[in-house]
A tleap script that builds the chain and sets N, CA, C and O, in Angstrom:
source leaprc.protein.ff14SB
mol = sequence {
  NMET GLY ARG ILE PHE LEU ILE ILE ALA ALA
  VAL VAL ALA ALA LEU VAL LEU LEU GLY PRO
  LEU VAL GLY PHE VAL LEU THR LEU LEU LYS
  TRP GLY LEU VAL ILE GLY LEU VAL ALA LEU
  GLY VAL VAL LEU VAL SER LYS TRP ALA THR
  ARG CTHR
}
set mol.1.N position { -94.808 36.595 -54.255 }
set mol.1.CA position { -94.665 35.263 -53.687 }
set mol.1.C position { -93.281 35.079 -53.078 }
set mol.1.O position { -93.141 34.492 -52.005 }
set mol.2.N position { -92.271 35.578 -53.759 }
set mol.2.CA position { -90.911 35.458 -53.251 }
set mol.2.C position { -90.711 36.231 -51.959 }
set mol.2.O position { -89.965 35.807 -51.076 }
set mol.3.N position { -91.395 37.388 -51.857 }
set mol.3.CA position { -91.287 38.202 -50.647 }
set mol.3.C position { -91.865 37.472 -49.441 }
set mol.3.O position { -91.319 37.555 -48.341 }
set mol.4.N position { -92.962 36.760 -49.645 }
set mol.4.CA position { -93.595 36.020 -48.548 }
set mol.4.C position { -92.661 34.925 -48.049 }
set mol.4.O position { -92.505 34.741 -46.842 }
set mol.5.N position { -92.041 34.198 -48.975 }
set mol.5.CA position { -91.087 33.162 -48.575 }
set mol.5.C position { -89.892 33.759 -47.839 }
set mol.5.O position { -89.383 33.154 -46.896 }
set mol.6.N position { -89.446 34.928 -48.254 }
set mol.6.CA position { -88.323 35.596 -47.591 }
set mol.6.C position { -88.695 36.002 -46.173 }
set mol.6.O position { -87.893 35.855 -45.251 }
set mol.7.N position { -89.905 36.510 -45.998 }
set mol.7.CA position { -90.359 36.895 -44.656 }
set mol.7.C position { -90.494 35.667 -43.771 }
set mol.7.O position { -90.100 35.692 -42.605 }
set mol.8.N position { -91.049 34.593 -44.322 }
set mol.8.CA position { -91.196 33.351 -43.551 }
set mol.8.C position { -89.823 32.806 -43.171 }
set mol.8.O position { -89.628 32.365 -42.039 }
set mol.9.N position { -88.880 32.831 -44.093 }
set mol.9.CA position { -87.529 32.346 -43.809 }
set mol.9.C position { -86.866 33.205 -42.736 }
set mol.9.O position { -86.162 32.679 -41.874 }
set mol.10.N position { -87.083 34.522 -42.777 }
set mol.10.CA position { -86.496 35.406 -41.769 }
set mol.10.C position { -87.090 35.126 -40.391 }
set mol.10.O position { -86.365 35.115 -39.396 }
set mol.11.N position { -88.398 34.900 -40.325 }
set mol.11.CA position { -89.050 34.604 -39.046 }
set mol.11.C position { -88.552 33.272 -38.499 }
set mol.11.O position { -88.271 33.163 -37.305 }
set mol.12.N position { -88.440 32.267 -39.347 }
set mol.12.CA position { -87.955 30.956 -38.898 }
set mol.12.C position { -86.508 31.063 -38.418 }
set mol.12.O position { -86.150 30.489 -37.389 }
set mol.13.N position { -85.675 31.797 -39.162 }
set mol.13.CA position { -84.282 31.968 -38.750 }
set mol.13.C position { -84.191 32.706 -37.416 }
set mol.13.O position { -83.373 32.352 -36.567 }
set mol.14.N position { -85.019 33.720 -37.229 }
set mol.14.CA position { -85.011 34.455 -35.964 }
set mol.14.C position { -85.421 33.556 -34.804 }
set mol.14.O position { -84.828 33.620 -33.727 }
set mol.15.N position { -86.430 32.720 -35.020 }
set mol.15.CA position { -86.855 31.810 -33.954 }
set mol.15.C position { -85.778 30.776 -33.643 }
set mol.15.O position { -85.558 30.434 -32.481 }
set mol.16.N position { -85.108 30.278 -34.681 }
set mol.16.CA position { -84.041 29.293 -34.472 }
set mol.16.C position { -82.892 29.911 -33.688 }
set mol.16.O position { -82.314 29.260 -32.818 }
set mol.17.N position { -82.557 31.158 -33.989 }
set mol.17.CA position { -81.470 31.820 -33.279 }
set mol.17.C position { -81.889 32.271 -31.889 }
set mol.17.O position { -81.063 32.297 -30.976 }
set mol.18.N position { -83.148 32.623 -31.713 }
set mol.18.CA position { -83.628 33.132 -30.435 }
set mol.18.C position { -83.845 32.018 -29.413 }
set mol.18.O position { -83.724 32.252 -28.210 }
set mol.19.N position { -84.157 30.834 -29.869 }
set mol.19.CA position { -84.449 29.721 -28.963 }
set mol.19.C position { -83.334 29.425 -27.977 }
set mol.19.O position { -83.580 29.446 -26.771 }
set mol.20.N position { -82.114 29.150 -28.435 }
set mol.20.CA position { -81.027 28.877 -27.497 }
set mol.20.C position { -80.691 30.075 -26.611 }
set mol.20.O position { -80.295 29.900 -25.459 }
set mol.21.N position { -80.844 31.274 -27.133 }
set mol.21.CA position { -80.554 32.467 -26.337 }
set mol.21.C position { -81.532 32.594 -25.178 }
set mol.21.O position { -81.129 32.884 -24.051 }
set mol.22.N position { -82.811 32.377 -25.451 }
set mol.22.CA position { -83.819 32.427 -24.392 }
set mol.22.C position { -83.581 31.311 -23.383 }
set mol.22.O position { -83.718 31.523 -22.178 }
set mol.23.N position { -83.229 30.136 -23.861 }
set mol.23.CA position { -82.922 29.031 -22.951 }
set mol.23.C position { -81.741 29.339 -22.063 }
set mol.23.O position { -81.758 29.009 -20.877 }
set mol.24.N position { -80.711 29.970 -22.613 }
set mol.24.CA position { -79.529 30.339 -21.831 }
set mol.24.C position { -79.876 31.362 -20.764 }
set mol.24.O position { -79.425 31.251 -19.624 }
set mol.25.N position { -80.676 32.359 -21.125 }
set mol.25.CA position { -81.082 33.383 -20.154 }
set mol.25.C position { -81.918 32.766 -19.038 }
set mol.25.O position { -81.734 33.107 -17.869 }
set mol.26.N position { -82.831 31.867 -19.381 }
set mol.26.CA position { -83.647 31.223 -18.360 }
set mol.26.C position { -82.804 30.318 -17.462 }
set mol.26.O position { -83.077 30.205 -16.267 }
set mol.27.N position { -81.786 29.676 -18.025 }
set mol.27.CA position { -80.881 28.856 -17.212 }
set mol.27.C position { -80.109 29.723 -16.232 }
set mol.27.O position { -79.949 29.355 -15.068 }
set mol.28.N position { -79.627 30.878 -16.697 }
set mol.28.CA position { -78.931 31.795 -15.784 }
set mol.28.C position { -79.857 32.276 -14.683 }
set mol.28.O position { -79.449 32.366 -13.526 }
set mol.29.N position { -81.095 32.585 -15.028 }
set mol.29.CA position { -82.062 33.033 -14.031 }
set mol.29.C position { -82.338 31.942 -13.004 }
set mol.29.O position { -82.437 32.213 -11.807 }
set mol.30.N position { -82.461 30.709 -13.481 }
set mol.30.CA position { -82.714 29.585 -12.574 }
set mol.30.C position { -81.558 29.414 -11.595 }
set mol.30.O position { -81.780 29.259 -10.395 }
set mol.31.N position { -80.329 29.442 -12.097 }
set mol.31.CA position { -79.182 29.271 -11.216 }
set mol.31.C position { -79.033 30.446 -10.267 }
set mol.31.O position { -78.602 30.270 -9.128 }
set mol.32.N position { -79.387 31.646 -10.723 }
set mol.32.CA position { -79.363 32.808 -9.835 }
set mol.32.C position { -80.347 32.652 -8.693 }
set mol.32.O position { -80.041 32.993 -7.551 }
set mol.33.N position { -81.527 32.137 -8.997 }
set mol.33.CA position { -82.525 31.908 -7.951 }
set mol.33.C position { -82.071 30.821 -6.981 }
set mol.33.O position { -82.258 30.951 -5.771 }
set mol.34.N position { -81.479 29.756 -7.502 }
set mol.34.CA position { -81.004 28.671 -6.633 }
set mol.34.C position { -79.909 29.184 -5.703 }
set mol.34.O position { -79.941 28.916 -4.502 }
set mol.35.N position { -78.944 29.917 -6.246 }
set mol.35.CA position { -77.850 30.445 -5.418 }
set mol.35.C position { -78.386 31.446 -4.403 }
set mol.35.O position { -77.925 31.473 -3.262 }
set mol.36.N position { -79.356 32.272 -4.804 }
set mol.36.CA position { -79.963 33.223 -3.874 }
set mol.36.C position { -80.685 32.528 -2.738 }
set mol.36.O position { -80.584 32.956 -1.588 }
set mol.37.N position { -81.412 31.462 -3.039 }
set mol.37.CA position { -82.113 30.723 -1.989 }
set mol.37.C position { -81.142 30.040 -1.039 }
set mol.37.O position { -81.376 30.002 0.169 }
set mol.38.N position { -80.059 29.503 -1.573 }
set mol.38.CA position { -79.045 28.878 -0.712 }
set mol.38.C position { -78.409 29.924 0.193 }
set mol.38.O position { -78.209 29.673 1.381 }
set mol.39.N position { -78.088 31.090 -0.352 }
set mol.39.CA position { -77.491 32.162 0.445 }
set mol.39.C position { -78.471 32.635 1.517 }
set mol.39.O position { -78.066 32.883 2.653 }
set mol.40.N position { -79.735 32.762 1.179 }
set mol.40.CA position { -80.742 33.170 2.156 }
set mol.40.C position { -80.868 32.133 3.261 }
set mol.40.O position { -81.002 32.486 4.433 }
set mol.41.N position { -80.827 30.859 2.898 }
set mol.41.CA position { -80.871 29.796 3.897 }
set mol.41.C position { -79.681 29.848 4.833 }
set mol.41.O position { -79.832 29.655 6.039 }
set mol.42.N position { -78.499 30.108 4.293 }
set mol.42.CA position { -77.296 30.204 5.128 }
set mol.42.C position { -77.417 31.373 6.093 }
set mol.42.O position { -77.065 31.249 7.266 }
set mol.43.N position { -77.909 32.501 5.610 }
set mol.43.CA position { -78.067 33.671 6.473 }
set mol.43.C position { -79.069 33.386 7.584 }
set mol.43.O position { -78.819 33.719 8.743 }
set mol.44.N position { -80.196 32.775 7.245 }
set mol.44.CA position { -81.209 32.480 8.265 }
set mol.44.C position { -80.695 31.482 9.292 }
set mol.44.O position { -80.939 31.641 10.488 }
set mol.45.N position { -79.986 30.457 8.838 }
set mol.45.CA position { -79.450 29.460 9.771 }
set mol.45.C position { -78.386 30.089 10.664 }
set mol.45.O position { -78.326 29.781 11.854 }
set mol.46.N position { -77.551 30.960 10.115 }
set mol.46.CA position { -76.521 31.583 10.940 }
set mol.46.C position { -77.134 32.534 11.959 }
set mol.46.O position { -76.645 32.621 13.086 }
set mol.47.N position { -78.192 33.247 11.590 }
set mol.47.CA position { -78.883 34.121 12.565 }
set mol.47.C position { -79.544 33.269 13.649 }
set mol.47.O position { -79.498 33.612 14.831 }
set mol.48.N position { -80.152 32.166 13.243 }
set mol.48.CA position { -80.797 31.292 14.216 }
set mol.48.C position { -79.777 30.667 15.143 }
set mol.48.O position { -80.040 30.512 16.336 }
set mol.49.N position { -78.615 30.304 14.618 }
set mol.49.CA position { -77.580 29.655 15.426 }
set mol.49.C position { -76.979 30.637 16.438 }
set mol.49.O position { -76.611 30.229 17.539 }
set mol.50.N position { -76.874 31.912 16.089 }
set mol.50.CA position { -76.290 32.878 17.027 }
set mol.50.C position { -77.279 33.256 18.136 }
set mol.50.O position { -76.861 33.699 19.206 }
set mol.51.N position { -78.571 33.089 17.897 }
set mol.51.CA position { -79.573 33.404 18.937 }
set mol.51.C position { -79.620 32.316 20.001 }
set mol.51.O position { -79.881 32.617 21.166 }
set mol.52.N position { -79.380 31.073 19.640 }
set mol.52.CA position { -79.508 29.983 20.604 }
set mol.52.C position { -78.204 29.678 21.283 }
set mol.52.O position { -78.141 28.783 22.126 }
savepdb mol mol.pdb
quit
């Protein structure tokens, strides 16, 4: 019985510690995508501006 509680406590602790880490990684990914899209937009606008 004690072993089961220990395993449950370890799983809960891992989820508690993993939650903010996953959120941080997803936030970095989101900002990377936003910056990439802005950079792509700048490149496309500059190419379009030099053609006209």
